N, C-alpha and C positions, 0 to 999 in steps of 0.2 A: 729528264737526267739521270744518272745513276753514278753513285759516286761512292767516293773507299772509308768505309767506320772508322776505320782502323788508322790510326796519329801511328803506330808504326812504320805502318805499311805509306802514308803518307806522299815518305819524297822518295818515295821508287815506282809509285804511279799514277799515269796523268789520268785522271779526267772522262768519263765512259759518254758523248754524247750521244742520245737515243738516234733510232732508226726517223720517228718525226722531224726529227732536226736536220737533220742530212736532207729529206727529201726535201723540204723546205728553208733553199739560200735563199740566206737576207737580201735586200734586194741593197743596191747602190746607197741610197740616203742611207737604211740607218747602215750600211761598212762604214762611210766614212764618220756617221753618228761613234761605229764601233771605235777608230784609228783613232778617234779624237779623245773617247772616253778613257784609251788606251795611255794615254799622253801627263792623264792627272791634274787635269789645269789647271785648279786649285789651289793642291805646293806648285804646283808650278808659276801661278802664278806668287803664291807668298813665296818663293829661290825668290825671283824676279824684282821681287820689290824688296828684297833684304842686300839681293846687286846692287840695285838703285837705289839704299840708304848708305852702302857702305861706298858708293862710286861717287855720292850726292858730299861725304863729310870727307873725306881725299879728296874733291876739285876745290882749286882757287878762284875767285870771284873774274870774270863769269863763264858759270859749265860750258863745259864744250857738250852742243844737242848733240850734234851729230856723233861721238863717241856714245852719247851716250843712250841714244835707241843705238846703233848698236852693239854695245853693252846689249839690250837688255834683251833687244832680238837671239841674239848669240845664248846670255843665261838660258831663254826658253826654249830654242831647240838642244836643247846641255839634256838642263830637264828635262821636260817631255824622252828624248832620246833616253837617257833613267832609267823611267819612272816603267815607258815603254816596255823594257828589258828585263827588271824587273819585274813585273807583272808573265811572262816569258817563261821568268823561271818560279814563280812562284804559283803560273796556272791547279798543280796537283794541289797548293795547295790552299788558295782561295777557295775551290770548291767543297773546300767543307764546312768553311767559316760562313756564319749567315752574315758578316756586316761586308766578306768579301763575294757571295756564291755570284749574285748575281753581274759583275764587273764585264765583261765582253767573253772572253778566251772560257770560264764556266758555262758561261749560256751558252756557245760554241758560236758564236756572231764573229770571228774570224779564226783562222785556223793555225794555230804553233805554227806552221815556217814563214804568212803572211808577218804576225808579232815581229819575227825576229828580225825579217831581212827589215819593217821598218824601226826598230831599232833600232839595229847596225846605220844608218840609212842615215837617218835624223843625229845620231851622234856623232857622226863620222863626218855630214854637214855642220852641225853643230865644234868641230874641234877646227876647220882650215878657217868658221867666217872668225871663231875667237884672234884665229893665231894670221890671220894677210887682215885681219878693220879692226880689231882694237888690238892686241900684239901678243907677240909667243907666253912670256908668261904667265897671262890667264890661261892662256889654254893647256900648256902644263901643267897648272892648280886643276881644271878644267878639266883634263885627262887622270888626274890622281883621284881625282871623288868621285867625275864615272867606274873608275877598276877598286876604288877601295869599298864604294857601294854593291855593288855588283858579285867583285870576285873574297868580298873577306865580309862586309855586312851580312850581305840575300840569306849562303850558304848558313853560316852561325845560325841562323833567331833558330834552327831546328836541333844545336849544339851543348850551348854551351848561354845562361843567363853577361858573358860578357856580351853581345852582342851590340845588348843596348851602347856600349862602353866606346867597341866599337863604330859604330854605325854615327858619335858624336862626333867623330871626321869627319865626314865628311859634309853631314846636317849641318857644319860653322860651316863648312868653307866659300857659300852663295858671302856672302857679304867682304871677304881676300879678295871674293875675283875685283868686283865693285871696286874697290879701295888697290886693287893691281891695276885695273882700267882704267882708272882717270894715272892715277904716281907710275902706271911700268917698272915697279920694289911695291918694296915693304919694310915695316920698320916695326919697333915696340904697339905703336896704337895698333895695324892687322895686327898684330897678339892678342891685346886688348879685345879688342872688336871681335875679334874669336874665340877668344876664354866668353864673353858674354851672349856665343851665340852657343856656344859647349856648353855647358852650367848650365845652358834654360830651356837644354830640353832635353834629361833627371826628372825634374818635375813633371813634363809635358807628357813622355814618355810614359813614366809609370802612372801619370794619371787615366790616359787613355789601356794599360798592360791590365788595371787592378777596374777599369769598367766590362773587358770584353774578357777576363781573364776566363770564364769557363771557352768559348770560342777559336783564345788561344791552343788551351788547348787543348782542345781534341785534332785541332791542325801539329800541332806537335810542334809550338811555337815554345822556346825556352825560356819568355824574360822573368826577370826575377816578382815579380807579381805570382806567374803562373805556377810556378813551380814552385816556392816556402809558402805555408800553408799559414802560419800567424800574420804572417804581414808585418816584421819587424825588419828586419834588413831593408829593404819597400821604404817603408819611413822611416832610420834612418838618412839614407840618401835623401832623399826627398827632400830634409830641413837642412843637410850638409850640401848637397847643391843648388840649394837657396840662401842659403846663406851666403856659399863662395862667390855666387850669381849679383847678388847688391855689395857685397865688395872689390869689386870690378866693376861693376856699373856708376860706380866715383870716381873713373881714373880717369875716363875722357878731358875731364877736368881738370883734373889737376896736369895729363898733359899733353894740354890748348887746346885739346880737337873740339871743344865743346865749352858753353857759358855756364856763366850760376845761374844764369834760369831751367841751363839743363839737368846744373848737380842737384835743382830743388827740387826736380819733377821725379827725378832717379829715387831718391833717396822718399816719395811721397811715393811711389809706384811702388818700389824695396820692401817697402814698411806694409805694404799693402798685400802683394806673393807670400812675404814669410808666414805675416797673418795669417789667410790660407790652407799654408804647407803646413803650419807648427797642427793647428784646427785637423787637418788631414790626416797627419804621420796615429798623433791622438788618434783618429774613430775608423781607419780604414776601413769606408763603409763601401761601396758606391757611388752611391748620394753626394757625401765629400767628396770625393773621385773630378764625381762628374763635374759639379765647382770650379775644384785644380783647375779645371781644363780647361773650364771657362775666362776662369781669369786667371792663365798661363799663356793658351793665343789671344787674349787683349792689350794683355801688358809689355807684351815686345811688339809690337807695330808702334805702342803710346811708347817705350825707350827711343826707339832709333824714328821716331818723327819729330821730336825733343834733340833729339841729337843732335836731328837736319835742320830745323829751323833753327838752332841757336846755336849750330857750326858757324 
């Protein structure tokens, strides 16, 4: 596979597939697996878990299990559609990075046209499914997530470091989709859940960008850790947003969403996350970024799990 070596030309050119790849088209099983990979199943799984946590917290006892399942499937379809369209949009960037060059489109396992049609089809089905079998509000918020992720966050990644801030809005919506699916409305509690998800993304994604700084740089992705050499602004943001996250995490108890067991756990988890963020901000090394990423990945499901358990 021939690749574009200039990051400046990355956004204007698509990966070139060698004749050998074209002469050996993938079989049906390989194509099915490639379409599955296009949906980013691990990310979709986490998105669905976040939405279901919001649903469970918002639900009065007993839970409407049929609506719960419809929400899970609708959000899974929506996330899969967004991921597929994102990979189509970024296929010319993915071929430049070690961490993404083995994805289906850079590897030539799928055509760009096929990936685009697949992503659009799943997204349309997801929106109809959510509107009919969940409620129109959840479908509308799902469309906001799709549009802002694909048409704001994705193109801004190669233009400005503010892409992380913009991308945090659709990234925080899954838990809101779960809440609106159960309540068919929004309130102050929804804003707090949104805020928790919003603030969590900054230490998480700054850690990833620090780990893959050179990789992102080759593709011209302008995340803050990539474009600033000393890492000072990145360090300040990691600490500031973690402080904000810890402060927001106590509000579900004060609003009556969760109980005192959740509050105790949130304080302990917050102290752990904050300590890791402070250490990372002081060192700003790849080793510390890896640890921050691991802590962030453990923190969120533990926090949401406690919230659901003690709601």
